[in-house]
TORLODREN-855802 format. One record per residue (C-alpha): x, y, z; residue in three letters. Coordinates in steps of 0.2 Angstrom, whole numbers, plus 5000, padded with zeros to 4 digits. Example, Ala and Ser with C-alpha at 12.3 -4.5 7.8 and 13.67 -1.06 7.14 Angstrom:
TORLODREN-855802
506249785039ALA 506849955036SER 
This chain:
TORLODREN-855802
585657165657MET 586457175639ASN 587257005635LEU 588257085621HIS 589257225629THR 590557225642ASN 591057375654CYS 591957455640GLU 590357475630GLY 590957365616VAL 589457295606THR 589257185591ARG 589257335580ARG 591057385586ASP 591857215580SER 592657195564ILE 591457095553ARG 592256995539LEU 590756895533GLY 590656865514LEU 589756995503GLY 588556975489SER 589156865475LEU 588556975461LEU 589257125470GLY 590957045471GLY 591057035490GLY 591056855491LEU 592356845477VAL 593456965485GLN 593356885502ALA 593756715495LEU 595156795484ARG 596056855500VAL 595656695510ARG 596256545500GLY 596456375506VAL 597956305516ALA 598556135519ALA 599556055533SER 600655895533GLU 600355885552ASN 598455875551ALA 598455685548SER 599555655563ARG 598655765575ALA 597555705589PRO 596255835584ALA 595855905567LYS 594656035573SER 594356155588CYS 592756235594ILE 593156385605LEU 591756455616ILE 592356625620TRP 591556695636MET 591856875632ASP 591956995647GLY 592856875659GLY 591756735667PRO 591756715686THR 592756565692HIS 591856575709PHE 590056545702GLU 590556425689THR 592056295690PHE 592956345706ASP 591756385720PRO 592356425738LYS 591056365749PRO 592056375765HIS 592656555762ALA 591856705770PRO 590156765764ALA 590856915755GLU 591956795745VAL 590856645744ARG 589356725736GLY 587556665736GLU 587756505726PHE 587856325733ASP 588956195726VAL 588656025717THR 589855875718ALA 590655825701THR 591055655694LYS 592755675702VAL 592755645721PRO 593155805730GLY 592955925716VAL 591456035716HIS 590656155703PHE 589256285705SER 587556215709GLU 586956285692TYR 588156175682LEU 587456005687PRO 587655925670ARG 589455975667LEU 589755915685ALA 589055745681ALA 590155735665SER 591855795672LEU 592555625667ASP 592355685649LYS 593355845650PHE 594755925659ALA 594756085670LEU 596156205672VAL 596056315688ARG 597756385688SER 598056505673ILE 598456675678ARG 599256835669HIS 599457015672ASN 598257095659GLN 596657145669ALA 595757245655ASN 594657165642HIS 595757215627GLY 597357155633ALA 596656995642GLY 595756945626ASN 597356965616HIS 598356865628TYR 597156725629MET 596756705611THR 598456725604THR 599656665617GLY 600656835615ALA 600656965628PRO 600157135620PRO 601657245618ARG 600657405619ILE 599057445629PRO 597557365621VAL 596057455629GLY 594257505625CYS 593757495607GLY 595457415601ALA 594957285589PHE 596657245582VAL 597857105586SER 599657115587PHE 599856935584HIS 598856805574PRO 597456725584SER 597256535586MET 595856525574GLY 596856615560SER 598456505564VAL 597356345563ALA 596656405546ALA 598356445540HIS 599156285545GLU 597656165542LEU 596656235528GLY 594856195524GLY 593856065515LYS 592256045505ASN 592456225499ALA 592256295516LEU 593356425524PRO 594556355538GLY 593956475551TYR 592256525557PHE 591656645570SER 589856665576MET 588956795577PRO 590556905577GLN 592356905578MET 593156935595SER 594257085596ARG 595856995594SER 595156855584GLY 596056915568GLY 597456855557PRO 598757005560ASN 600256975548PHE 599556815541LEU 598356925530GLY 596456935528ALA 596356775519LYS 596456695536PHE 595256805545ALA 593656715551PRO 592056695540PHE 590856775551VAL 589056705552VAL 587956835560GLY 586156825564GLY 585156705575ASP 585156525570PRO 583656495581ASN 582656625571GLY 581356565559ALA 582056555541GLY 583856575546PHE 585056575532ARG 586856605531VAL 586956765520ARG 588056775505ASP 588256585505VAL 586556535498VAL 586256615481ALA 584756735480PRO 583156655476LEU 582956755460ASP 584556685454LEU 584256505456LEU 584156375442GLY 584356435424ALA 584756615428ARG 586156575439MET 586856455426ASP 586656595413ARG 587656715424ARG 589056585426SER 589056555407GLY 589256745404LEU 590756745416ARG 591456595407THR 591456695391LEU 592356835399VAL 593656725406ASP 594056655389GLN 594556835383MET 596356845380GLN 597456955392ARG 598457025378LEU 599357155389ASN 599957045403ASP 599556855402PRO 600556805416THR 600156715432ALA 600256875442GLY 598856955432ASP 597557015445PRO 596156965433VAL 596756785432VAL 596856785451ALA 595156855452LEU 594456725441ASP 595156585452GLU 594356655468PHE 592756685458TYR 592756505454ARG 592956465472GLN 591456575477GLY 590456485464TYR 591056315471ASP 590556365489LEU 588756415483ILE 588656255473ASN 589556135486SER 588256015493LYS 589355985508GLU 589556165512ALA 587756205510GLN 587256055521ALA 588556105535ALA 587756285535LEU 585956225535ASP 585456195553ILE 583656155548SER 584255985543LEU 584455945561GLU 582955855569ASN 581955935583ASP 582555825596LYS 584355875594THR 583956055592ARG 582956055608ASP 584455965617ALA 585656105612TYR 584356235618GLY 583156335607ARG 584156495609ASN 585456585599ALA 586956515610PHE 586256335609GLY 585956335590GLN 587656415587ARG 588556275597CYS 587556155586LEU 588056245570MET 589856235577ALA 589656045578ARG 589056035560ARG 590556135554LEU 591856025562VAL 590855875556GLU 591255955539ALA 593055965543ASP 593156155547VAL 594756175558PRO 594256315569PHE 592556385575VAL 592356515588THR 590656535596VAL 590656715603TYR 589656715619ASP 589556895626GLY 588956965642GLY 590056885656TRP 590657055662ASP 589657045678ASN 590057205688HIS 588357195694SER 586857085694GLU 587956935695ILE 586856815705PHE 585156865697THR 585956855680GLY 586856695682LEU 585356605690ARG 584556635673LYS 585956605662ARG 587056465669LEU 585756315668PRO 585456335649GLN 587356365646TRP 587756215656ASP 586456105646ALA 587156175630THR 588956145633VAL 588655965641ALA 587555925626THR 588955985614LEU 590255865622ILE 589055725623ALA 588455745605ASP 590255745599LEU 590655595608GLU 589055505602ASP 589555545584ARG 591355485586GLY 592055665584LEU 592655705602LEU 594355625600ASP 594655735584SER 593855895591THR 594556005604LEU 593156105614VAL 593756255624LEU 592656365635ALA 593556525643LEU 593556715643GLY 594956835646GLU 595156825665PHE 594156785681GLY 593256895693ARG 593756975710THR 593756875726PRO 592757005735LYS 590957045730ILE 590857225725SER 589357335731THR 589957495725LEU 588757645725ALA 587857665709GLY 587757475705ARG 586057395704SER 586557245714SER 588157155719PRO 589457095706GLY 591257055704ARG 592657155694ASP 594057105683HIS 595356985690TRP 596856905681ALA 597656815695ASN 596456665693ALA 595256595680MET 594556425675SER 594656345658VAL 593656195651LEU 594556085639MET 593755935631ALA 594155815617GLY 595655795607GLY 596055645618ARG 596255765633ILE 596155645648PRO 594455665656GLY 594255695674GLY 595855795675THR 595855945686VAL 597456045683VAL 598156165697GLY 597156255711ALA 596856425718THR 597056475736ASP 595656465749ARG 594856625744THR 595056605725GLY 596256755726HIS 597656675716SER 598256525706ALA 599456445718VAL 599656265713GLU 600456215696ASN 600356405690VAL 600156415671LEU 600156555659SER 599156595643PRO 600756535633GLU 600556365641ASN 598656365636PHE 598856415618VAL 600356295616SER 599256155622THR 597956195609VAL 599256205595TYR 600056045600THR 598355955601LYS 597956015583LEU 599655955577GLY 600356125575ILE 602156165583ASP 601956305595PRO 603756345593ALA 603556365574LYS 604256525567ILE 603156615554LEU 603756775544TYR 602856935541THR 602757015524PRO 604257115529GLN 605256965533GLY 605256975551ARG 605156815561PRO 603756785573ALA 603656625584ARG 601856565586LEU 602156565605VAL 603656645614SER 603756515627GLU 603056355619PRO 602756245633LYS 601056145633PRO 600156095649ILE 601055925653ARG 599455845661GLU 598455865645LEU 599555815631VAL 
């Protein structure tokens, strides 16, 4: 099973990648020039100052994770048993024992539903809070509204020379800034942090430019900067603007805080082992390091949840490590005093069908797209632990109790970050756009 594609054939190569380019080639300078750094008056008053979004691309099954139906018919129930959680009467899949034992540390929403059962539209709706106004299907990597990550970067800004929005190892298809502009697109950290010699490309100066040679290059640039702009020495001079962002690029490479946040090798072996010695585990650890350095929004893109087939064989292998990693992330944030100031989210674009599918041509049973029900994990940001919001019916067919929308979910995230979900921004053409059209947070979580 390819963990990095969904049924539409979308791969990492298909995603828009907005990592920074080579410093000397101008890529880093250009990327920083169009990113900038924003500040928000709300940040100091917000319950949370950062958010880690674990994006489970493809649409994770709610039956085999957080909303099992052990008393439903076999064709609905599936093959997995259940395990009791810390909250009496609430059960998770048998393959999520650590999260079950720590439900008192997070909340679970079981009643979000919407009407967008294809990957593109569902992704857009859940990551922006705005229903797509035109069809978003296979290969559509555009957003018709700013993503939560871009809004957080726009409203909260970044510190320590770090961008305000990171995504690893790629950007989700609707994770971009839309009308906010490319300066609020994510800094994409590709590669596998579990690999030997992993380095965040284009942030660390090339080895042959360290020391005196790097200083000489910087000195040469300073001489160029001192040249008079005789033709147009105004603030709007593009060369002056380029100088400003060149300096930001140089600062990023020379910022001890930025370098430390991006150097996962500084973590001890015990911590790295606890997160899991695999790409997903180490990306979650990297996300913790980034929020520790005050990055407002980090997306850990976790593909491969589009389980049309091999759902039981695949998840038997995947869920135990996923469970351990996410439970470790929550516990580690709490141990470091960061959980109150960090919102942790785990979700995908929708849930999966109540009836197990055994269509001809499939190697083994699976479940298909289903937008009537899904489960969302929300931790941190002073969200009351042990809270289970809403419920689905007996067969997991539909959310029926305290039914919520993507707008409710995104409004909650913004509220937790100190961002007004009813705030109106303006496009470059002057058109008003409200962050969330129906800005009503989930009452139980705020």
